[in-house]
Structure formats: C-alpha cells, structure tokens
C-alpha positions, 0 to 999 in steps of 0.5 A: 790387636790379637794375633788372630785379628792381625792375621785377619787384617793381613788377609782381608787387606789384599782381598779388599784391594782386589775388590776395589780394583774390580770395582774400578774396572766396573766403573770404567765399563759403566762409563763405556756404557754411557755411550750407548743410550738409545732408550730410557732407562738405558743399560747404563742406568741398570749397570750403575744402579748395582755398581753404586750399591756395591761401592758403598757396601765396600766402604765408599763415603761421601765427604763434606766436600762432596755433600753440597753437590748431593744436597743441591742435586737432591733439592733439584729433583725434589722440585721435580717431584713437586712438579708431578703434583701439577700434572693431570695425567702422570703418564711418564712423569714419574719415570722421568724424575726417577731417571733424573734423580738417579743421574744426580746420584751418579754425579755424587758417586763419580765425585766420591770415587774420584776423591777416594783415588785420583788414579781412577781419572785416567781409567774413567776418561780412557773408557769414555774415549773408547766409548766415544770412538765406538759410538762415533764410528757407528754414527759415521758408518750409519751416515754413509750407509756402510752396511744394511740397517746402518741407518739406525745410527742416523736421524734426519740424515744426521749421525747420532751413533748409539744415541736417541738424538744427534744433539746429544751424540755430538756433545758427548764426543767433545770431552774425549776429543779435548782429552785426546788433544791434551794428550797430543799437546802434552803427552808422549809424541810417540803415541800422538799418531794413534791419538790423532787417528782417534781424534779424527774419528771423533771430529768427523762424528761431531761434524756429521751430527750436524749439531750446531751446539756440538760444533760450538762446544767443540770450538769453544772447548779447544780454544779454552783448552789451548788458552789454559794450557798456555797460561798454566805452563811457564816454559817457553819451549812447552808453549812453542810446542803447544802452539805448533801442535795446535796449529798442525791439529787445526790444519789437519781438522780443516783439511778433513772438513774440506775433504768431507765437504766435497761430498754433495750430500754433506755439503748440502746439509752443512750449508743448511745447518751452518745458518745461525738461525734456522727457520724453526728458531725464528718462526711463529711458536719457534724456539725463541718464541717458545722460550719467551712464552715459557718464561712468562708462563713460569712466573705464575707456576712456582711448582712448574707444569711437570715433565714433558708437559711443555711439549704437549702444549707447544710444537716442541720441547723447551730446548733451553735448560733454564726454561726446562728447570722451571717447567719440570723442576719448578722454582725450587729446582731452578734455583738449585740448578743455577746454584749448583752450576755456579758453585761447580764453575767456581770450584773448578776455576779456583783450582784450574791452574794448580800443579796437581796430578788431576789438573788435566782432568779437572781442566777438561771437565771444567771447560766442558761444564762451562760449554754445556752450560752455554749450549744449555741456552738452546738445548735441554741437558738435564738427562745427559749422562755425561754431564753428570760425569763432568759435574762429578769430576769437577767436584771430585777434583775439588775434594781432592784438593781439600784433602791435599791441603789438609795433608800438607798442613798436617805435615808441617 
C-alpha cells in the first residue's frame, strides 16, 4: 500500500464509522416511526425507503444466511403480483402489493444490519419501546378524552393510538412489553421502577385496545418468556428472582386491571369483548363461515382473487392470514409464506437457549413471531410493519450465530 493510500485509509475509516453511527441512529428513528401508521403509505415507508438505499450504498451486504428470507418473501410477493391478473378493476391492488413488497425488503434489511452488528439490537428495541409508550399514551388519552380531538386515537370506543386499527395497535405493544419484562427480571433493579412504569403504560394500552388477539398474544408472550428464562438459567438464585419478580409483576398488572374495571365504561366493553366468540364470529357469513367459504373457493383459484377483493364479496375482509395468503398471494404466496414462517421458527428455536449477547432479543422476537402466527388464525398480519421487524430480528440473530461459529472454528 502506498503512503497516499495508507493516509486515505486512515482518514476514510473514521468517516465511514461516523456515517455508520448516523445510519444506526436513522434506523432507530425508522423503528420509532413504525408506531405511527394511520394511512398507507405511512411516513415509515418513506423514511425506510431512503434509509435502505443509504445503507446499501454504505456497503451493507446480504449474506447467504439472510438470502433465503429474501427469496421466500420475494416469492410471496410474486404470488401477489400474479393475483393482480385476476382483478377486473385494479383499483388499489398494485399499491397494496407494492407496500407488501417494500415491507418484505425491510425484513431483509433488518436482518442484514443486525448481522452486521448485534450492538444495533438494543438501539432497535429501545426505539420500539419509546414508540410503543408514545402511541400507547395517545391511545389511553384518546380513550379517556383527555383533550379536545383526542377521540382521533380511538375507534369504536377502543384505543388505537396512532394506528388505523386497535387490532394492530395492541399487538404492536406486546414485544416492547416483553422487552421491558425481561429487563425487569434480568436487568439492573435500580432501573426497574422506570421500566415498570413504562410497562404499565403499555399494558393499559393493550387492555384498552380491547383486542382479544392482543390480550392472548400478551398472555402467551409473558408465559413463554418466563418459561424460557427459567429453562436457560441454571442458577437457583436467578430462578428465584425471576419467579418472585414475575409474581410481583403479575400482581401489579392484575391490580391495575381491577382498578380500570371500576370505570363503568371500561367494565361494560370488557365484558362484551371478553367473550371468546362474538356475534360477528358465529353468525351467517360471520368470521368463521367466511373462512370456510374462502378456503373452499381458493381451492379453485391458484392465482388468488387479488388484494382487498375478498372484502367486496363478503361483509368483511379475510381476518385470517392463511386465507389472506391464498386470496391475495395465491397458492405460490401461501406456500412461500408458510415455508418462511416455519423456517423462521426453526431457526430461532435452534438458537433459543444459547448464551449469546443477542439471545434476549432473539428470544423476544421468536416468542412474538410464534404468537403472531397464532393470532394470524383470526386476523391479517401481512401489512403489520412490526412483524417484518420481528422476522428480520430472528434471521439476523441466526446469521450472527453462523458467523460466530465460523469465527470459533477459525480460531481453533
């Protein structure tokens, strides 16, 4: 290397590091924007579009470990493009698939930047938590009409924060809630009061969303989180701490719930929403009958029927991600989506109990992906921004594990 090249390298390296730090901050801001999606395309899409381009210009690469995620998600959306050929009136169909394709790219982007440096994981989850607390606070204030015009953050007397739908708002708050719970159980006890306060805001937001999917996701997530933490840690003292703090947190949440139920408006809506099967689920052309008819119909439609068409044929949309995959993305999309989810869960499960710096984030993301796949039986999740962040986190952590093992083998 010449003297000039050496000098340039010394100058360029700090500049490159500075750019990457700025880029990481931009990623955090993008994650924060994911908590504010009132319309499509949202500011999140506009910000992330520029950010993804910037990062790849700076040298971000897609490794072989992340490439299968890219291939499966692109195949999923190719199925969506083929479904457009079945539409008599394209209307908003192309925009729907364009957003789907872009969201798929965000999952790959998150996986790539996490593989590039696991130190971005705390930044990402902290930004998500800040966004969740902010949008949850808006939903709570809106529910109680705390200021003029606050009702814009509610829908049908349910908190929705800065989202279009309470059923998206509630689940968005769950992974940050798990992150806070993990921090309380395994982190510095001095910071626990602040985390507990933030957790209460999120828990109240989840409750006031009156989303049964969000309630179930939260309960499942907390149970799995505690179980996996107990399985991973062999220390009796740590296990005792987890159990004691978990019990304290549960008591605190139950007490908060009982206080909230003293408000007649809250108690009335809770009583109605707490029923396992609502009238609109079991009635003629209700949710379950639409599922049955839809699956039968899709057996004869290999290319699907196109985005948002199902809702014009029936009283409501699919409200089932498996049916949605068939109607909007065709058989090709359905197979790709199921394959991608199974692969994601298998990757995460394989590395779930390993002692790594990124293990807590992998654990939370894996639990959340499993939970979202479960609630996907009663809701559509193909346009939920945070789901793609979760997918990217699992794949990014899996790629980190591959790099770690390669490094260990090289050192031997």
